[in-house]
C-alpha positions as CSV (number, residue, x, y, z in Angstrom):
1,M,160.3,147.9,62.3
2,D,161.9,146.6,59.1
3,K,162.2,142.9,59.8
4,N,165.7,142.6,58.5
5,Q,166.9,145.6,60.3
6,G,165.2,144.5,63.5
7,N,167.0,141.1,63.2
8,D,170.3,142.8,62.6
9,I,169.9,144.9,65.7
10,R,168.8,141.9,67.8
11,R,171.8,139.9,66.6
12,M,174.2,142.8,67.3
13,F,173.0,143.1,70.9
14,D,172.9,139.4,71.4
15,G,176.6,139.3,70.4
16,I,177.7,142.1,72.8
17,A,175.5,141.1,75.7
18,P,178.2,139.3,77.7
19,R,180.5,142.4,77.9
20,Y,177.8,145.0,77.7
21,D,177.7,146.2,81.3
22,F,181.5,146.1,81.6
23,L,182.0,148.2,78.5
24,N,179.4,150.7,79.5
25,R,181.3,151.4,82.7
26,L,184.7,151.3,81.0
27,L,183.9,153.5,77.9
28,S,181.9,156.1,79.9
29,F,184.4,156.2,82.8
30,G,181.4,155.1,85.0
31,I,179.4,158.3,84.2
32,D,176.7,156.1,82.6
33,C,175.6,155.1,86.1
34,W,175.1,158.7,87.0
35,W,173.1,159.3,83.8
36,R,170.8,156.5,84.6
37,R,170.4,157.6,88.3
38,K,169.5,161.1,87.1
39,A,166.9,159.7,84.6
40,V,165.3,157.5,87.3
41,L,165.0,160.5,89.6
42,W,163.2,162.3,86.9
43,L,160.7,159.5,86.6
44,D,159.4,160.3,90.1
45,V,157.5,157.1,90.5
46,K,154.7,157.3,93.0
47,P,153.5,154.4,95.2
48,G,151.8,151.7,93.1
49,E,152.6,153.2,89.8
50,R,153.4,150.8,86.9
51,L,156.6,151.4,84.9
52,L,157.7,150.2,81.5
53,D,161.5,150.1,80.9
54,M,161.7,149.8,77.1
55,A,164.9,148.6,75.5
56,S,165.9,147.6,79.0
57,G,169.0,145.7,78.0
58,T,170.4,144.1,81.1
59,A,167.8,145.9,83.3
60,D,170.1,148.6,84.8
61,I,167.2,151.2,84.7
62,A,164.6,148.7,86.0
63,L,166.9,147.8,88.9
64,Q,167.6,151.4,89.7
65,A,163.9,152.2,89.7
66,A,163.1,149.3,92.0
67,R,165.7,150.4,94.5
68,R,164.8,154.1,94.3
69,Y,161.1,153.6,94.5
70,P,160.5,150.5,96.8
71,E,156.7,151.4,97.0
72,G,156.3,151.6,93.3
73,G,154.3,149.0,91.3
74,V,155.3,146.4,88.7
75,I,158.2,147.2,86.4
76,V,158.2,145.6,83.0
77,A,161.8,145.3,81.5
78,A,161.2,144.9,77.7
79,D,163.9,144.3,75.2
80,L,164.4,142.9,71.7
81,S,167.5,140.8,72.6
82,P,167.0,137.4,74.4
83,A,170.7,137.4,75.4
84,M,170.4,140.8,77.1
85,L,167.3,139.7,78.9
86,K,169.0,136.5,80.0
87,I,171.6,138.6,81.8
88,A,168.8,140.9,83.1
89,R,167.1,137.9,84.7
90,Q,170.3,136.9,86.5
91,K,170.8,140.4,87.8
92,I,167.1,140.7,88.9
93,H,167.3,137.4,90.7
94,R,170.5,138.4,92.5
95,A,169.0,141.7,93.5
96,G,165.9,140.0,95.0
97,H,163.4,141.7,92.6
98,R,161.9,138.7,90.8
99,E,158.5,139.5,92.1
100,R,158.6,143.1,91.0
101,I,160.5,143.2,87.7
102,C,159.1,141.2,84.8
103,P,161.4,140.7,81.7
104,V,159.6,140.6,78.4
105,I,160.9,140.2,74.8
106,A,159.4,143.0,72.7
107,S,160.2,145.6,70.2
108,C,159.4,149.3,70.7
109,E,157.3,149.4,67.5
110,E,155.0,146.6,68.8
111,I,154.7,146.8,72.6
112,P,152.5,143.8,73.7
113,F,150.4,145.7,76.3
114,P,147.0,147.4,76.1
115,D,146.4,151.2,75.9
116,G,147.1,152.9,79.2
117,A,148.8,150.0,80.8
118,F,151.5,152.1,82.5
119,D,151.8,155.2,84.5
120,A,155.3,155.9,83.3
121,A,157.7,154.7,80.7
122,I,161.4,155.1,80.0
123,I,163.7,154.2,77.1
124,A,167.4,154.8,77.9
125,F,169.9,154.6,75.0
126,G,167.5,152.7,73.0
127,I,165.4,155.0,70.8
128,R,168.4,155.4,68.4
129,N,168.1,151.7,67.6
130,V,164.4,151.9,66.7
131,S,164.1,152.0,62.9
132,D,160.7,153.6,62.9
133,R,161.1,156.1,65.7
134,R,157.7,157.8,65.1
135,R,156.0,154.4,65.5
136,G,158.1,153.6,68.5
137,L,157.2,156.9,70.2
138,E,153.5,156.4,69.3
139,E,153.6,153.0,70.9
140,L,155.2,154.3,74.1
141,C,152.6,157.0,74.2
142,R,149.8,154.6,73.6
143,V,150.7,152.3,76.5
144,L,150.7,155.3,78.9
145,R,147.6,156.3,80.8
146,P,146.4,159.8,80.0
147,G,148.7,162.2,81.8
148,G,151.4,159.4,82.1
149,R,155.0,160.4,81.5
150,L,157.6,159.2,79.1
151,L,161.3,159.8,79.7
152,V,163.9,159.3,76.9
153,L,167.6,159.2,77.8
154,E,169.7,159.3,74.7
155,F,173.1,160.3,73.4
156,S,173.4,163.7,71.7
157,T,176.1,165.7,70.0
158,P,177.7,168.4,72.2
159,T,177.3,171.9,70.9
160,N,180.3,173.4,72.7
161,R,182.9,174.2,70.0
162,L,185.9,173.5,72.3
163,F,184.6,170.2,73.7
164,R,183.0,168.8,70.5
165,P,186.3,167.9,68.7
166,I,187.6,166.0,71.7
167,Y,184.2,164.2,72.0
168,H,184.2,163.3,68.3
169,F,187.8,161.9,68.4
170,Y,187.0,159.8,71.4
171,F,183.6,158.6,70.2
172,Q,184.5,157.9,66.6
173,N,188.1,156.6,66.9
174,F,189.3,155.7,70.4
175,L,186.0,154.2,71.7
176,P,185.6,151.6,68.9
177,W,189.3,150.7,69.0
178,L,189.2,150.1,72.8
179,A,185.9,148.2,72.7
180,G,187.3,145.9,70.0
181,F,189.7,144.4,72.5
182,F,186.7,143.1,74.6
183,S,183.8,142.8,72.2
184,S,182.6,143.5,68.7
185,R,184.4,146.4,67.1
186,A,181.7,146.6,64.4
187,A,179.0,147.1,67.1
188,Y,180.9,150.0,68.6
189,H,181.5,151.6,65.2
190,Y,177.7,151.5,64.9
191,L,177.3,153.5,68.1
192,P,178.9,156.8,66.9
193,R,177.2,156.4,63.5
194,S,173.8,156.0,65.2
195,V,174.4,159.0,67.4
196,A,175.4,161.2,64.4
197,D,172.2,160.1,62.6
198,F,170.0,160.9,65.5
199,P,167.7,164.0,65.2
200,T,168.5,167.3,66.8
201,A,166.8,168.2,70.1
202,D,164.3,170.4,68.2
203,R,163.5,167.7,65.7
204,F,163.1,165.0,68.4
205,R,160.8,167.3,70.4
206,L,158.6,167.6,67.2
207,L,158.6,163.8,66.9
208,M,157.5,163.5,70.5
209,E,154.7,166.0,70.0
210,E,153.5,164.3,66.9
211,A,153.3,161.0,68.9
212,G,150.9,162.7,71.3
213,L,153.2,163.9,74.1
214,E,152.9,167.3,75.7
215,N,154.8,169.7,78.1
216,I,158.1,168.4,76.8
217,V,161.3,169.3,78.7
218,Q,164.8,168.6,77.4
219,V,167.8,168.7,79.6
220,P,171.4,168.1,78.4
221,L,173.8,166.4,80.7
222,T,177.7,166.3,80.8
223,F,178.3,169.0,78.2
224,G,175.5,167.6,76.0
225,I,176.8,164.1,75.6
226,V,173.4,162.8,76.6
227,T,170.0,164.5,76.9
228,I,166.9,163.8,78.9
229,H,163.7,164.3,77.0
230,C,160.6,164.1,79.1
231,G,156.9,164.5,78.0
232,F,153.4,163.6,79.1
233,R,150.6,161.8,77.3
234,G,147.8,164.2,76.5
235,K,144.6,163.8,78.4
């Protein structure tokens, strides 16, 4: 990751951390909870399996996984933002999962774990913020065991011609305006820009394949507002 860009991203998320969970629910009308539950179901964590939740933020995915798979192994909740992880630790403590979920400060381009350390990995709404996505995907693939699975949950641009103008108006105009009353308006202007700049599904599939992932499945959710991208590390 470019150091300056990485610092900018970290500072942005540090700044919005106190209102992050509230705004996720408000701005998505609560649908973000369903998206995360769907992604966690796709992970299909087996007893004892180790999970990496990269770009964990306030640990919503890690906590969902801990509840959904009580017999699973250790869950590492990694994020670049100390302020996000501070809130994550509080939530993990309240949920009684301190022995199972381990918060770690880390960037996706430099994951501080050895090859094959995890059986599964997930990055939800985070790969957009990785400046070197190829490197980030390579790192996520590297820390998976052979045959291990990676799930990416990310915003995408709807293809439906009738729904797309409504989506663009809400995402590019109303969402930043509303978010500005509670948090940083600049951060929520960054959100639609980052989604617009994100690769198409076909291009992202190619990036996953180039990183060493196979048998990739892509599933759009909610008219294509978000997409699940799932692949397996080659053996």
